[in-house]
C-alpha positions in Angstrom: -23.8 -32.2 42.7 -26.6 -30.9 45.0 -26.2 -28.8 48.1 -28.3 -26.9 50.6 -27.9 -23.4 51.9 -30.5 -22.9 54.6 -33.7 -24.5 53.3 -32.8 -23.9 49.6 -31.6 -26.8 47.4 -29.1 -25.8 44.7 -27.1 -27.3 41.9 -23.3 -27.0 42.3 -20.3 -27.4 40.1 -16.8 -27.1 41.3 -15.1 -25.2 38.5 -12.4 -27.4 37.0 -10.5 -28.0 33.8 -10.5 -31.8 34.1 -14.1 -32.5 33.2 -15.2 -32.6 29.6 -18.2 -30.6 28.6 -20.0 -33.9 27.7 -19.7 -34.9 31.3 -21.3 -31.7 32.7 -24.6 -32.2 34.5 -27.7 -31.3 32.4 -28.3 -27.9 34.0 -24.7 -26.9 33.3 -24.7 -28.3 29.8 -27.8 -26.2 29.0 -26.3 -23.0 30.5 -23.0 -23.6 28.6 -24.8 -24.3 25.3 -26.8 -21.1 25.7 -23.6 -19.1 26.6 -24.9 -18.1 30.0 -21.7 -19.5 31.5 -18.3 -20.3 30.0 -14.6 -19.8 30.0 -13.7 -16.2 29.2 -11.0 -17.1 26.6 -13.0 -19.8 24.8 -13.6 -19.3 21.1 -17.0 -19.7 19.6 -19.0 -18.8 16.6 -19.1 -15.1 17.6 -15.8 -14.8 19.3 -14.9 -15.5 22.9 -17.1 -15.1 25.9 -15.5 -11.8 27.0 -16.3 -10.5 23.5 -19.9 -11.6 24.0 -20.0 -9.9 27.4 -18.7 -6.7 25.9 -21.2 -6.9 23.0 -24.1 -7.5 25.5 -23.2 -4.7 27.9 -21.5 -2.2 25.6 -23.5 -2.4 22.3 -22.9 1.2 21.5 -19.2 0.7 21.1 -17.5 -0.8 18.0 -15.5 -4.0 18.8 -11.8 -3.8 18.3 -10.1 -6.0 15.7 -8.4 -9.2 17.2 -5.0 -7.8 16.2 -5.5 -4.9 18.6 -5.4 -7.3 21.6 -2.2 -9.3 20.9 -0.4 -9.9 24.1 2.5 -12.2 25.1 0.9 -12.6 28.6 -0.9 -15.8 29.3 -4.0 -15.1 31.5 -5.3 -17.6 34.0 -8.5 -19.5 33.1 -11.4 -17.5 34.2 -15.0 -18.9 34.3 -17.8 -16.4 33.9 -21.5 -16.1 34.3 -23.2 -13.7 31.9 -25.5 -11.9 34.2 -28.0 -9.0 34.0 -25.7 -6.9 36.1 -23.3 -4.4 34.4 -20.4 -6.8 34.9 -20.0 -10.6 34.7 -19.6 -12.8 37.7 -16.2 -14.5 37.5 -14.4 -17.2 39.3 -11.4 -19.5 38.8 -10.6 -23.2 39.1 -11.5 -24.4 42.5 -14.4 -22.0 43.0 -18.0 -23.1 42.9 -20.7 -22.3 40.4 -24.1 -22.3 42.1 -27.4 -22.6 40.2 -30.8 -22.1 41.8 -34.1 -20.9 40.4 -34.7 -18.6 43.4 -31.3 -17.0 43.1 -31.1 -13.5 41.6 -29.9 -14.1 38.1 -30.1 -17.9 38.8 -26.3 -18.3 39.0 -23.5 -17.2 41.3 -19.9 -18.1 42.0 -18.6 -18.6 45.5 -15.1 -19.2 46.9 -14.2 -22.6 48.5 -14.1 -20.9 51.9 -17.7 -19.6 51.5 -18.9 -22.9 50.1 -17.5 -24.9 53.0 -19.0 -22.3 55.5 -22.5 -21.9 54.0 -23.3 -25.0 52.0 -24.0 -28.6 52.9 -23.5 -31.2 50.1 -26.6 -33.4 49.7 -25.5 -35.6 46.8 -22.4 -35.9 44.7 -24.0 -37.8 41.8 -26.3 -36.6 39.0 
């Protein structure tokens, strides 16, 4: 979907688990394919996104073997943006991923409350 904040037009995706990756809008498919965004627990060729984040920001440390992180606790689904900041930008189901070329880092995540307050939906379709 598209939304406006002030005079800036941005792409928006309401973070959810119902939509398949094939149904993502083109900008989100590209970001997902390039591993700029994704679910923290998702497995990939080189491990999960949190592992990629650690590798990106903490290259000097050796990664721990998978067996070192066994836990009976189920964590909530967390969506993340790999940013140039020292820490990833994270959000959960119901939050909004915002993409705009003039945004610092091109991506940010806002809460539903912030979205309703600051953004105006321009179009719901692709």
